[in-house]
C-alpha beads as a LAMMPS data file, in Angstrom:
LAMMPS data file: protein, C-alpha beads

233 atoms
232 bonds

1 atom types
1 bond types

-500.0 500.0 xlo xhi
-500.0 500.0 ylo yhi
-500.0 500.0 zlo zhi

Masses

1 110.0

Atoms # bond

1 1 1 -152.371 -362.859 321.815
2 1 1 -155.443 -364.643 320.494
3 1 1 -154.522 -366.942 317.595
4 1 1 -157.757 -368.201 316.016
5 1 1 -156.029 -368.981 312.722
6 1 1 -153.408 -371.133 314.441
7 1 1 -155.989 -372.877 316.626
8 1 1 -158.018 -373.671 313.523
9 1 1 -154.999 -375.249 311.801
10 1 1 -154.046 -377.246 314.898
11 1 1 -157.587 -378.646 315.120
12 1 1 -157.558 -379.449 311.410
13 1 1 -154.383 -381.503 311.749
14 1 1 -154.904 -383.099 315.166
15 1 1 -158.675 -383.707 315.113
16 1 1 -159.348 -383.622 311.361
17 1 1 -161.863 -380.910 312.265
18 1 1 -162.331 -378.975 309.044
19 1 1 -164.546 -376.257 310.434
20 1 1 -165.380 -372.989 308.716
21 1 1 -162.912 -370.133 308.754
22 1 1 -164.837 -366.925 309.492
23 1 1 -163.523 -363.606 308.177
24 1 1 -165.190 -360.460 309.534
25 1 1 -164.884 -357.134 307.718
26 1 1 -165.156 -353.823 309.553
27 1 1 -168.464 -352.950 307.860
28 1 1 -170.111 -355.989 309.459
29 1 1 -169.774 -358.313 306.437
30 1 1 -168.858 -361.922 307.220
31 1 1 -167.378 -364.496 304.857
32 1 1 -166.732 -368.174 305.494
33 1 1 -164.699 -370.852 303.770
34 1 1 -163.583 -374.399 304.443
35 1 1 -160.000 -374.738 305.598
36 1 1 -158.958 -378.033 304.024
37 1 1 -157.285 -376.041 301.233
38 1 1 -154.548 -375.021 303.688
39 1 1 -153.526 -378.693 303.754
40 1 1 -154.106 -379.409 300.072
41 1 1 -151.562 -381.393 298.033
42 1 1 -150.220 -379.874 294.814
43 1 1 -152.807 -381.543 292.566
44 1 1 -155.601 -379.673 294.387
45 1 1 -154.073 -376.203 294.207
46 1 1 -155.566 -373.503 292.004
47 1 1 -154.455 -374.007 288.412
48 1 1 -152.790 -370.584 288.343
49 1 1 -150.653 -371.519 291.364
50 1 1 -149.616 -374.804 289.797
51 1 1 -148.572 -373.052 286.574
52 1 1 -146.752 -370.200 288.285
53 1 1 -144.689 -372.560 290.443
54 1 1 -142.487 -373.118 287.387
55 1 1 -141.182 -369.576 287.890
56 1 1 -139.963 -370.147 291.435
57 1 1 -136.160 -370.014 291.472
58 1 1 -133.417 -370.618 294.020
59 1 1 -133.788 -370.315 297.769
60 1 1 -137.406 -369.491 298.699
61 1 1 -139.011 -367.347 301.384
62 1 1 -142.569 -368.664 301.886
63 1 1 -144.493 -365.710 303.326
64 1 1 -147.574 -366.589 305.369
65 1 1 -146.841 -370.305 305.233
66 1 1 -150.066 -371.358 306.982
67 1 1 -150.029 -375.145 307.353
68 1 1 -146.967 -375.492 305.110
69 1 1 -148.553 -376.777 301.894
70 1 1 -146.272 -374.700 299.644
71 1 1 -143.090 -375.187 301.660
72 1 1 -143.606 -378.963 301.735
73 1 1 -144.081 -379.106 297.957
74 1 1 -140.966 -377.027 297.337
75 1 1 -138.899 -379.113 299.778
76 1 1 -139.981 -382.238 297.904
77 1 1 -138.682 -380.580 294.714
78 1 1 -135.296 -379.980 296.316
79 1 1 -135.693 -376.283 297.137
80 1 1 -134.276 -374.685 300.260
81 1 1 -137.233 -372.979 301.937
82 1 1 -137.552 -370.563 304.827
83 1 1 -141.219 -370.483 305.902
84 1 1 -142.532 -367.601 308.002
85 1 1 -145.864 -366.862 309.650
86 1 1 -146.961 -364.525 312.482
87 1 1 -149.264 -367.228 313.896
88 1 1 -147.656 -369.449 316.579
89 1 1 -150.176 -372.180 315.795
90 1 1 -149.370 -372.081 312.085
91 1 1 -145.654 -372.357 312.851
92 1 1 -146.323 -375.336 315.134
93 1 1 -148.380 -377.089 312.458
94 1 1 -145.932 -376.359 309.648
95 1 1 -142.990 -377.632 311.669
96 1 1 -144.937 -380.717 312.748
97 1 1 -145.759 -381.533 309.125
98 1 1 -142.063 -381.662 308.246
99 1 1 -140.987 -378.228 307.036
100 1 1 -137.374 -377.918 308.144
101 1 1 -136.946 -374.150 308.563
102 1 1 -139.990 -372.370 310.002
103 1 1 -139.854 -368.994 311.754
104 1 1 -142.402 -367.112 313.853
105 1 1 -142.069 -363.859 311.947
106 1 1 -144.073 -361.107 310.298
107 1 1 -143.289 -359.964 306.780
108 1 1 -142.443 -356.552 308.268
109 1 1 -139.548 -358.137 310.202
110 1 1 -137.829 -359.758 307.217
111 1 1 -134.328 -358.361 306.760
112 1 1 -130.847 -359.290 305.597
113 1 1 -130.304 -361.540 308.626
114 1 1 -132.307 -364.228 306.791
115 1 1 -129.900 -364.154 303.847
116 1 1 -130.742 -363.752 300.177
117 1 1 -133.516 -365.454 298.218
118 1 1 -134.144 -366.365 294.632
119 1 1 -137.894 -366.052 295.230
120 1 1 -140.244 -364.515 297.762
121 1 1 -143.456 -366.546 297.472
122 1 1 -146.854 -365.132 298.516
123 1 1 -149.451 -367.746 297.575
124 1 1 -153.024 -367.896 298.812
125 1 1 -153.721 -364.169 298.305
126 1 1 -150.723 -363.304 300.463
127 1 1 -149.810 -360.259 298.402
128 1 1 -152.551 -358.925 300.668
129 1 1 -150.196 -359.052 303.662
130 1 1 -148.604 -355.866 302.285
131 1 1 -151.646 -354.194 303.823
132 1 1 -151.904 -350.751 302.259
133 1 1 -150.411 -348.582 299.535
134 1 1 -147.766 -346.951 301.728
135 1 1 -146.870 -350.111 303.636
136 1 1 -146.679 -352.145 300.427
137 1 1 -144.281 -349.705 298.790
138 1 1 -142.096 -349.594 301.904
139 1 1 -141.905 -353.392 302.218
140 1 1 -141.336 -353.940 298.496
141 1 1 -138.365 -351.564 298.611
142 1 1 -137.005 -353.467 301.610
143 1 1 -137.344 -356.804 299.773
144 1 1 -135.622 -355.546 296.616
145 1 1 -132.000 -356.175 297.745
146 1 1 -132.974 -359.461 299.402
147 1 1 -134.635 -361.304 296.495
148 1 1 -134.481 -361.728 292.738
149 1 1 -138.225 -362.177 292.203
150 1 1 -141.597 -362.235 293.919
151 1 1 -144.330 -364.696 292.965
152 1 1 -147.550 -363.457 294.536
153 1 1 -151.253 -364.250 294.483
154 1 1 -153.989 -361.615 294.689
155 1 1 -157.682 -361.189 293.929
156 1 1 -158.974 -358.774 291.299
157 1 1 -161.742 -357.135 293.317
158 1 1 -162.435 -354.679 290.481
159 1 1 -164.401 -357.487 288.795
160 1 1 -167.005 -357.779 291.536
161 1 1 -170.629 -356.866 290.922
162 1 1 -171.725 -357.446 294.518
163 1 1 -173.408 -354.247 295.830
164 1 1 -171.977 -354.760 299.329
165 1 1 -168.409 -355.000 298.034
166 1 1 -168.897 -352.082 295.652
167 1 1 -170.184 -349.921 298.511
168 1 1 -167.152 -350.882 300.618
169 1 1 -164.805 -349.945 297.774
170 1 1 -166.520 -346.556 297.398
171 1 1 -166.090 -345.973 301.136
172 1 1 -162.401 -346.828 300.822
173 1 1 -161.929 -344.307 298.025
174 1 1 -163.599 -341.582 300.094
175 1 1 -161.159 -342.339 302.904
176 1 1 -158.117 -342.240 300.610
177 1 1 -157.590 -345.993 300.787
178 1 1 -157.144 -348.381 297.887
179 1 1 -160.496 -349.931 296.816
180 1 1 -159.441 -353.454 297.789
181 1 1 -157.951 -352.548 301.180
182 1 1 -159.955 -354.623 303.655
183 1 1 -159.985 -354.145 307.416
184 1 1 -160.447 -357.709 308.700
185 1 1 -160.265 -360.024 311.643
186 1 1 -160.433 -363.817 311.896
187 1 1 -162.860 -365.721 314.133
188 1 1 -162.679 -369.361 315.151
189 1 1 -164.856 -370.902 317.842
190 1 1 -164.483 -368.532 320.841
191 1 1 -161.323 -366.828 319.524
192 1 1 -160.986 -363.600 317.579
193 1 1 -157.866 -361.946 316.132
194 1 1 -156.946 -358.261 316.251
195 1 1 -158.032 -356.170 313.277
196 1 1 -155.565 -356.040 310.369
197 1 1 -155.407 -354.535 306.877
198 1 1 -155.407 -356.925 303.917
199 1 1 -154.870 -355.580 300.408
200 1 1 -156.447 -357.052 297.264
201 1 1 -155.575 -355.442 293.939
202 1 1 -156.281 -355.802 290.235
203 1 1 -153.317 -356.465 287.928
204 1 1 -153.367 -352.806 286.828
205 1 1 -153.440 -351.627 290.437
206 1 1 -150.524 -353.925 291.245
207 1 1 -148.473 -352.450 288.389
208 1 1 -149.196 -348.904 289.585
209 1 1 -148.514 -349.809 293.206
210 1 1 -145.064 -351.293 292.577
211 1 1 -143.937 -348.570 290.166
212 1 1 -140.791 -346.979 291.582
213 1 1 -140.082 -349.761 294.099
214 1 1 -137.566 -351.569 291.887
215 1 1 -140.062 -354.238 290.837
216 1 1 -142.160 -354.741 287.711
217 1 1 -144.732 -357.302 286.637
218 1 1 -143.136 -359.764 284.212
219 1 1 -145.861 -362.389 283.902
220 1 1 -149.466 -362.950 284.966
221 1 1 -151.314 -366.230 285.455
222 1 1 -155.094 -365.913 285.507
223 1 1 -158.205 -367.748 284.424
224 1 1 -161.915 -366.927 284.523
225 1 1 -161.854 -366.456 288.301
226 1 1 -160.907 -363.427 290.373
227 1 1 -157.675 -364.990 291.699
228 1 1 -154.418 -364.577 289.798
229 1 1 -150.670 -364.931 290.349
230 1 1 -148.091 -362.344 289.287
231 1 1 -144.350 -362.808 288.804
232 1 1 -142.426 -359.671 289.780
233 1 1 -138.776 -359.209 288.930

Bonds

1 1 1 2
2 1 2 3
3 1 3 4
4 1 4 5
5 1 5 6
6 1 6 7
7 1 7 8
8 1 8 9
9 1 9 10
10 1 10 11
11 1 11 12
12 1 12 13
13 1 13 14
14 1 14 15
15 1 15 16
16 1 16 17
17 1 17 18
18 1 18 19
19 1 19 20
20 1 20 21
21 1 21 22
22 1 22 23
23 1 23 24
24 1 24 25
25 1 25 26
26 1 26 27
27 1 27 28
28 1 28 29
29 1 29 30
30 1 30 31
31 1 31 32
32 1 32 33
33 1 33 34
34 1 34 35
35 1 35 36
36 1 36 37
37 1 37 38
38 1 38 39
39 1 39 40
40 1 40 41
41 1 41 42
42 1 42 43
43 1 43 44
44 1 44 45
45 1 45 46
46 1 46 47
47 1 47 48
48 1 48 49
49 1 49 50
50 1 50 51
51 1 51 52
52 1 52 53
53 1 53 54
54 1 54 55
55 1 55 56
56 1 56 57
57 1 57 58
58 1 58 59
59 1 59 60
60 1 60 61
61 1 61 62
62 1 62 63
63 1 63 64
64 1 64 65
65 1 65 66
66 1 66 67
67 1 67 68
68 1 68 69
69 1 69 70
70 1 70 71
71 1 71 72
72 1 72 73
73 1 73 74
74 1 74 75
75 1 75 76
76 1 76 77
77 1 77 78
78 1 78 79
79 1 79 80
80 1 80 81
81 1 81 82
82 1 82 83
83 1 83 84
84 1 84 85
85 1 85 86
86 1 86 87
87 1 87 88
88 1 88 89
89 1 89 90
90 1 90 91
91 1 91 92
92 1 92 93
93 1 93 94
94 1 94 95
95 1 95 96
96 1 96 97
97 1 97 98
98 1 98 99
99 1 99 100
100 1 100 101
101 1 101 102
102 1 102 103
103 1 103 104
104 1 104 105
105 1 105 106
106 1 106 107
107 1 107 108
108 1 108 109
109 1 109 110
110 1 110 111
111 1 111 112
112 1 112 113
113 1 113 114
114 1 114 115
115 1 115 116
116 1 116 117
117 1 117 118
118 1 118 119
119 1 119 120
120 1 120 121
121 1 121 122
122 1 122 123
123 1 123 124
124 1 124 125
125 1 125 126
126 1 126 127
127 1 127 128
128 1 128 129
129 1 129 130
130 1 130 131
131 1 131 132
132 1 132 133
133 1 133 134
134 1 134 135
135 1 135 136
136 1 136 137
137 1 137 138
138 1 138 139
139 1 139 140
140 1 140 141
141 1 141 142
142 1 142 143
143 1 143 144
144 1 144 145
145 1 145 146
146 1 146 147
147 1 147 148
148 1 148 149
149 1 149 150
150 1 150 151
151 1 151 152
152 1 152 153
153 1 153 154
154 1 154 155
155 1 155 156
156 1 156 157
157 1 157 158
158 1 158 159
159 1 159 160
160 1 160 161
161 1 161 162
162 1 162 163
163 1 163 164
164 1 164 165
165 1 165 166
166 1 166 167
167 1 167 168
168 1 168 169
169 1 169 170
170 1 170 171
171 1 171 172
172 1 172 173
173 1 173 174
174 1 174 175
175 1 175 176
176 1 176 177
177 1 177 178
178 1 178 179
179 1 179 180
180 1 180 181
181 1 181 182
182 1 182 183
183 1 183 184
184 1 184 185
185 1 185 186
186 1 186 187
187 1 187 188
188 1 188 189
189 1 189 190
190 1 190 191
191 1 191 192
192 1 192 193
193 1 193 194
194 1 194 195
195 1 195 196
196 1 196 197
197 1 197 198
198 1 198 199
199 1 199 200
200 1 200 201
201 1 201 202
202 1 202 203
203 1 203 204
204 1 204 205
205 1 205 206
206 1 206 207
207 1 207 208
208 1 208 209
209 1 209 210
210 1 210 211
211 1 211 212
212 1 212 213
213 1 213 214
214 1 214 215
215 1 215 216
216 1 216 217
217 1 217 218
218 1 218 219
219 1 219 220
220 1 220 221
221 1 221 222
222 1 222 223
223 1 223 224
224 1 224 225
225 1 225 226
226 1 226 227
227 1 227 228
228 1 228 229
229 1 229 230
230 1 230 231
231 1 231 232
232 1 232 233
């Protein structure tokens, strides 16, 4: 399977090649960003992530570990961390950077065989890996007996004023999808990933989405930007 995300991380570590990550949406919209943030030390994280880290408890499942920035910080603080990512390249990079327990695994495959966790951590917008309303509710119910809390980052797309994004959200509503449900794929150099759903929700949408799954929002960390972190318990 093509792994542009993993190839990008490998190049970043081995060649110090901080090229642009290209995200393509299914309406033809492209977005780019620099990838050095995947390797950022704690002092360069978003302020909301730094503040919310105080609410991480016990053994941690780091979902979508990327290059291991979060797992490495938690290990340094004495936490036991299991880091998972569906990208073989990301797993290679994370292991090479010193994370002790890294698994090639999708969030959908997490089960009791991994043991229990004090915290499931989804930084870097990784609440979006829940994908859609129905998938999110199914996975949240599965996580309920496995963890005491979830600390997750998302983007409040309801705040956008961009006509292109607003049109995409209207199209989603017509199709019975959540407004912030993006159909995306990743491009890097000559590589392209399969299409996947990535879910971005407002705090109110998150509260509605998790209602009845056994979770509730206990605390929110936000600033003037679109990105925020929620603590679910």
